[in-house]
Backbone as CSV, one residue per row, in Angstrom:
resi,resn,N_x,N_y,N_z,CA_x,CA_y,CA_z,C_x,C_y,C_z
1,MET,58.277,-22.232,-66.945,57.267,-23.090,-66.689,56.306,-23.124,-67.780
2,HIS,55.386,-24.370,-67.684,54.465,-24.792,-68.704,53.145,-23.919,-68.469
3,PHE,52.333,-23.439,-69.340,51.047,-23.171,-69.298,50.124,-23.626,-69.597
4,LYS,49.225,-24.537,-69.424,48.347,-24.980,-69.829,47.205,-24.225,-70.249
5,GLN,46.659,-24.485,-71.513,45.427,-23.714,-72.065,44.332,-24.525,-71.910
6,GLU,43.180,-23.941,-71.488,41.763,-24.181,-71.601,40.642,-23.053,-71.958
7,LYS,39.627,-23.578,-72.120,38.632,-22.766,-72.493,37.589,-22.621,-71.603
8,PHE,36.949,-21.648,-71.740,35.598,-21.358,-70.699,34.316,-20.775,-72.049
9,SER,33.167,-21.455,-71.639,31.968,-20.690,-72.345,31.273,-20.023,-71.262
10,PHE,30.300,-18.794,-71.770,29.401,-18.193,-70.802,28.145,-17.631,-71.613
11,ASN,27.090,-18.350,-71.601,26.212,-17.275,-72.588,26.335,-17.146,-73.955
12,GLY,27.345,-18.010,-74.732,27.450,-17.919,-75.984,29.057,-17.392,-76.222
13,ILE,29.635,-17.042,-75.311,30.887,-16.115,-75.387,31.724,-17.285,-74.937
14,SER,32.990,-17.719,-75.717,34.161,-18.283,-75.312,35.452,-18.026,-75.493
15,ILE,35.825,-18.158,-74.787,37.610,-17.720,-74.364,38.415,-18.802,-74.204
16,ASN,39.922,-18.461,-74.505,40.779,-19.186,-73.936,41.247,-18.551,-72.521
17,PHE,41.802,-19.719,-71.511,42.664,-18.961,-70.290,43.796,-20.096,-70.115
18,ILE,44.845,-19.574,-69.498,45.814,-20.486,-69.507,46.204,-20.404,-68.025
19,GLU,47.076,-21.567,-67.352,47.046,-21.559,-65.908,48.707,-22.192,-65.614
20,SER,48.677,-22.080,-64.725,50.045,-22.839,-64.234,50.569,-22.561,-63.107
21,GLY,51.586,-23.385,-62.377,51.729,-23.204,-60.688,50.607,-23.807,-59.824
22,LYS,51.384,-23.664,-58.597,50.710,-24.109,-57.099,50.522,-23.134,-56.239
23,GLY,49.860,-23.273,-55.254,49.718,-22.215,-54.129,48.308,-21.449,-54.424
24,PRO,48.148,-20.374,-53.670,47.035,-19.379,-53.512,46.934,-18.977,-55.373
25,THR,45.811,-18.833,-55.595,45.213,-18.574,-56.896,45.366,-17.032,-57.204
26,ILE,46.086,-16.636,-58.134,46.072,-15.228,-58.465,44.814,-15.388,-60.108
27,VAL,44.442,-14.613,-60.232,43.555,-14.721,-61.408,43.890,-13.433,-62.324
28,PHE,44.668,-13.235,-63.272,44.971,-11.937,-63.820,44.219,-11.445,-65.133
29,LEU,43.748,-10.362,-65.213,43.091,-9.903,-66.176,43.824,-9.053,-67.069
30,PRO,43.965,-9.339,-68.179,45.078,-8.369,-69.171,44.138,-6.923,-69.624
31,GLY,45.155,-6.202,-69.800,44.771,-5.104,-70.204,44.136,-5.181,-71.709
32,TRP,43.772,-3.604,-72.231,42.877,-3.867,-73.590,43.421,-3.993,-74.781
33,GLY,43.038,-4.982,-75.640,43.923,-5.232,-76.982,44.899,-6.277,-76.532
34,THR,44.939,-6.697,-75.625,45.985,-7.950,-75.146,45.401,-9.335,-74.778
35,ARG,46.564,-10.395,-74.838,46.588,-11.088,-74.614,47.299,-11.961,-73.362
36,PRO,46.527,-12.817,-72.503,47.920,-13.154,-71.429,49.060,-13.829,-71.605
37,GLN,49.391,-14.121,-73.017,50.761,-14.752,-73.441,51.633,-13.064,-73.388
38,THR,50.876,-12.084,-73.647,51.628,-10.638,-73.792,52.627,-10.524,-72.083
39,TYR,52.032,-11.024,-71.538,52.440,-11.252,-69.841,53.000,-12.039,-69.362
40,LYS,53.577,-13.381,-70.242,53.537,-14.378,-70.250,55.358,-14.542,-69.044
41,LYS,55.890,-13.324,-69.587,57.517,-13.237,-68.492,56.760,-12.886,-67.020
42,ALA,55.646,-12.156,-66.499,55.428,-11.815,-65.099,54.410,-12.610,-64.868
43,LEU,53.580,-13.523,-65.810,53.104,-14.989,-65.009,53.623,-15.756,-64.877
44,THR,55.198,-15.903,-65.740,55.655,-17.430,-65.237,56.108,-17.011,-64.146
45,LEU,57.010,-15.884,-63.688,57.553,-15.587,-62.515,56.297,-15.804,-61.239
46,LEU,55.220,-15.212,-61.110,54.177,-15.143,-60.610,53.872,-17.009,-60.337
47,SER,53.786,-17.715,-61.216,53.385,-19.330,-61.304,54.481,-19.887,-60.657
48,LYS,55.537,-19.507,-60.074,56.574,-20.083,-58.942,55.719,-20.228,-57.607
49,LYS,55.070,-19.118,-57.314,54.619,-19.067,-55.862,53.244,-19.192,-55.669
50,TYR,52.510,-18.969,-57.240,51.113,-18.976,-56.708,50.455,-19.857,-58.255
51,HIS,49.327,-20.166,-58.274,48.413,-21.001,-58.927,48.049,-19.806,-59.904
52,VAL,48.685,-19.512,-61.155,48.232,-18.253,-62.170,47.014,-18.977,-63.120
53,VAL,46.313,-18.155,-63.204,45.040,-18.121,-64.237,45.120,-16.890,-64.793
54,SER,45.054,-16.783,-66.126,45.000,-15.599,-67.008,44.038,-15.738,-68.098
55,PRO,42.633,-15.135,-68.166,41.885,-15.376,-69.200,41.799,-14.574,-70.595
56,GLU,41.536,-14.717,-71.386,41.399,-13.682,-72.675,40.491,-13.042,-72.410
57,LEU,40.218,-11.475,-72.787,38.965,-10.424,-72.339,38.056,-10.773,-73.762
58,PRO,36.923,-11.376,-73.405,35.815,-11.189,-74.701,36.124,-10.318,-75.504
59,GLY,35.847,-10.660,-76.696,36.359,-9.590,-78.053,37.372,-9.768,-78.121
60,PHE,38.497,-10.719,-77.578,39.874,-10.552,-77.975,40.045,-11.673,-77.745
61,SER,39.570,-12.513,-77.929,39.316,-13.950,-77.762,39.684,-14.530,-79.254
62,SER,40.158,-15.964,-79.552,40.450,-16.538,-80.715,39.105,-17.143,-81.276
63,TYR,38.020,-16.958,-80.070,36.909,-17.897,-80.163,35.661,-17.074,-80.904
64,SER,35.092,-16.181,-79.681,33.908,-15.486,-79.920,33.973,-14.192,-79.346
65,SER,33.011,-13.556,-79.562,32.925,-11.819,-79.149,31.420,-11.864,-79.225
66,PRO,30.787,-10.900,-78.040,29.913,-10.605,-77.993,29.309,-9.841,-78.763
67,LYS,27.916,-9.871,-79.229,27.578,-9.182,-80.544,26.609,-8.131,-80.188
68,THR,26.761,-7.629,-78.746,26.695,-6.069,-78.587,27.656,-5.534,-78.022
69,ILE,27.984,-4.308,-77.945,28.874,-3.626,-77.134,28.707,-3.667,-75.356
70,TRP,29.420,-4.091,-74.754,29.509,-4.581,-73.559,29.794,-3.375,-72.388
71,ASN,29.248,-3.318,-71.681,29.704,-2.260,-70.440,30.331,-3.293,-69.190
72,PHE,31.102,-2.285,-68.231,31.621,-3.004,-66.945,30.940,-3.983,-66.387
73,GLY,29.472,-4.062,-66.474,28.516,-4.806,-65.220,28.832,-6.139,-66.190
74,ASP,28.493,-6.111,-67.633,28.400,-7.494,-68.689,29.864,-7.821,-68.245
75,TYR,30.996,-7.081,-68.301,32.234,-7.966,-68.006,32.662,-8.554,-66.745
76,ALA,31.993,-8.085,-65.600,31.619,-8.203,-64.666,31.032,-9.610,-64.220
77,ASN,29.834,-9.743,-65.126,29.010,-10.746,-64.974,29.878,-12.030,-65.344
78,PHE,30.249,-11.892,-66.862,31.638,-12.817,-67.313,32.378,-13.413,-66.358
79,PHE,32.848,-12.535,-65.792,34.261,-12.634,-64.978,33.676,-13.481,-63.683
80,SER,32.929,-12.813,-63.229,32.124,-13.474,-61.988,31.679,-15.043,-62.080
81,ALA,31.056,-15.294,-63.563,30.643,-16.775,-64.001,31.970,-17.499,-64.001
82,PHE,33.156,-17.081,-64.370,34.787,-17.595,-65.085,34.955,-17.982,-63.301
83,LEU,34.983,-16.965,-62.418,35.573,-17.287,-61.240,34.871,-18.199,-60.824
84,GLU,33.637,-18.599,-60.616,32.791,-19.712,-60.303,33.055,-20.665,-60.668
85,SER,33.458,-20.887,-62.171,33.674,-22.196,-62.915,34.972,-22.977,-62.287
86,LEU,36.047,-22.207,-61.651,37.027,-22.765,-61.035,36.749,-23.442,-59.866
87,PRO,37.353,-24.611,-59.817,37.442,-25.450,-58.576,38.598,-24.994,-57.720
88,ILE,38.279,-23.827,-57.191,39.054,-23.453,-56.227,37.956,-22.371,-54.932
89,LYS,38.259,-21.813,-54.153,37.607,-21.472,-52.992,37.563,-19.758,-53.093
90,ASP,38.984,-19.509,-52.740,39.259,-17.911,-52.914,40.663,-17.726,-54.135
91,VAL,40.000,-16.228,-54.601,41.103,-15.821,-55.325,41.488,-14.383,-54.971
92,ILE,42.898,-14.445,-55.652,43.368,-13.069,-55.719,43.280,-12.348,-56.941
93,LEU,42.274,-11.383,-57.221,42.167,-11.087,-58.732,42.855,-9.531,-58.678
94,MET,43.461,-9.924,-59.942,44.700,-8.666,-60.485,44.516,-8.166,-61.736
95,GLY,44.179,-7.140,-61.872,43.871,-6.608,-63.487,44.762,-5.059,-63.896
96,GLN,45.198,-5.280,-65.119,46.161,-4.282,-65.739,45.101,-3.596,-66.144
97,SER,45.359,-2.220,-66.480,44.644,-1.206,-67.213,42.880,-1.555,-67.021
98,LEU,42.474,-1.480,-68.697,40.913,-1.731,-68.519,40.769,-2.906,-67.794
99,GLY,41.508,-4.201,-67.776,41.347,-5.650,-67.335,41.147,-5.102,-65.599
100,GLY,41.882,-4.328,-65.358,41.492,-3.658,-63.755,40.378,-2.850,-63.951
101,GLY,39.847,-2.368,-64.277,38.346,-1.799,-63.956,37.514,-3.161,-64.328
102,PHE,37.538,-4.096,-65.321,36.980,-5.464,-65.018,36.985,-5.805,-63.776
103,ALA,38.389,-6.044,-63.240,38.347,-6.605,-61.739,37.482,-6.035,-60.656
104,LEU,37.763,-4.451,-61.013,37.271,-3.873,-59.752,35.584,-4.078,-59.775
105,PHE,34.925,-4.305,-60.815,33.286,-4.791,-61.030,33.485,-5.809,-60.921
106,THR,33.901,-7.012,-61.119,33.911,-8.203,-60.483,33.960,-8.484,-59.197
107,THR,34.931,-7.789,-58.751,34.693,-8.099,-57.270,33.895,-7.605,-56.458
108,SER,32.816,-6.483,-56.934,31.486,-6.280,-56.295,30.511,-7.531,-56.465
109,GLN,30.921,-8.147,-57.354,29.902,-9.255,-57.601,30.440,-11.009,-57.115
110,SER,31.439,-11.212,-56.891,32.012,-12.145,-56.602,32.600,-12.458,-55.469
111,LYS,32.020,-13.714,-54.467,32.073,-13.767,-53.107,33.768,-14.427,-53.270
112,LYS,34.256,-15.264,-54.137,35.551,-15.730,-54.502,36.635,-14.828,-54.338
113,VAL,36.777,-13.894,-54.389,37.732,-12.835,-54.443,37.854,-12.265,-53.114
114,LYS,38.869,-12.178,-52.866,39.670,-12.072,-51.499,40.520,-11.099,-51.412
115,LYS,41.251,-10.829,-52.003,42.355,-9.955,-52.548,42.279,-9.299,-54.188
116,LEU,42.093,-7.559,-53.967,42.089,-7.063,-55.168,43.437,-6.242,-55.395
117,ILE,43.903,-6.669,-56.736,45.253,-6.153,-56.928,44.822,-5.228,-58.284
118,LEU,45.215,-3.887,-58.354,44.811,-3.236,-59.669,46.274,-2.690,-59.948
119,ILE,46.629,-2.521,-61.240,47.696,-2.045,-61.715,47.337,-1.047,-63.031
120,ASP,47.057,0.527,-62.547,47.153,1.188,-63.704,45.600,1.284,-64.147
121,ALA,44.733,0.936,-63.384,43.424,0.121,-63.361,42.700,1.619,-64.241
122,PHE,41.819,1.084,-65.477,41.007,1.687,-65.712,39.515,1.752,-65.485
123,GLY,38.869,2.932,-65.017,37.575,2.939,-64.439,36.887,3.275,-63.440
124,LEU,38.030,4.011,-62.530,37.956,4.529,-61.351,37.360,6.107,-62.022
125,PRO,36.599,6.328,-61.213,36.027,7.667,-61.492,36.904,8.794,-61.502
126,THR,36.861,9.686,-62.767,38.219,10.889,-62.415,38.364,11.464,-61.264
127,GLU,37.348,11.777,-60.242,37.525,12.175,-59.226,38.582,11.845,-58.280
128,HIS,38.964,10.748,-58.593,39.705,9.469,-57.462,41.232,9.934,-58.466
129,SER,41.879,11.232,-58.046,42.857,11.248,-58.826,44.179,10.539,-58.219
130,ARG,45.161,9.702,-58.507,46.264,9.223,-57.738,46.597,10.185,-56.347
131,ILE,46.631,11.304,-56.578,47.117,12.311,-55.158,45.806,12.207,-54.378
132,LYS,44.752,12.784,-54.707,43.518,12.209,-53.564,43.619,10.706,-53.249
133,LEU,43.794,9.770,-53.759,43.578,8.210,-53.654,44.601,8.277,-52.345
134,SER,45.881,8.503,-52.840,47.290,8.455,-51.878,46.858,9.574,-50.910
135,LEU,46.179,10.474,-50.623,46.132,11.157,-49.228,44.816,10.562,-48.590
136,LEU,43.995,10.290,-49.039,43.233,9.299,-48.628,43.242,8.007,-47.987
137,TYR,44.445,7.171,-48.597,44.967,6.198,-47.559,45.533,6.431,-46.799
138,SER,46.784,7.429,-46.935,47.647,8.181,-45.697,46.510,8.531,-44.314
139,TYR,45.655,9.364,-44.621,44.838,9.823,-43.883,44.172,8.351,-43.199
140,GLN,44.145,7.488,-43.609,43.228,6.453,-43.416,44.288,5.509,-42.166
141,VAL,45.607,5.527,-42.771,46.461,4.811,-42.239,46.671,5.140,-41.000
142,VAL,46.771,6.743,-40.721,46.743,7.552,-39.812,45.843,7.340,-38.644
143,ILE,44.485,7.529,-39.044,43.826,6.632,-38.308,43.616,5.914,-37.446
144,ASP,43.570,5.016,-38.438,43.772,3.339,-37.875,44.856,3.208,-36.878
145,SER,45.943,3.651,-37.099,47.370,3.536,-36.409,46.928,4.520,-34.755
146,LEU,45.917,5.331,-34.974,45.481,6.161,-33.549,44.216,5.352,-32.728
147,ASP,43.808,4.054,-33.538,42.935,3.941,-33.238,41.768,4.649,-32.868
148,VAL,41.334,5.731,-33.602,40.546,6.892,-33.355,38.966,5.924,-34.376
149,LYS,37.787,6.403,-33.375,36.711,5.746,-34.139,36.065,6.843,-34.691
150,LEU,35.600,6.858,-35.843,34.861,8.336,-36.606,33.431,7.736,-36.406
């Protein structure tokens, strides 16, 4: 599948993004130090059933980088603006590693995000270990299946 390359700019920062496919839209945020092309095999598979969009991370773009050190909120502002620029209503936001942390924060700001997929996401507080998250999820599934009101 062929990926079309586009450019996005917001507040003086410009990045490339790629897109391909038709169907529900998945916006994939790559991990630290990588570009969407790193994930081209996986994105190609996804593009067979989804409209896949994957932007570069500011600071790892071939265009421009922030002049200051950004925090998660700064990246969330940027990616919220990116999502708003897309001519679609709803997105599934997917992030891997640091891109997962940015996706988590972006979800709190963008009304376009309808589903969130995190892959080894960076940015969850350390008190949320995999074991604790698994136990909390299992507890919630049991409570939901019993239809118990807490």
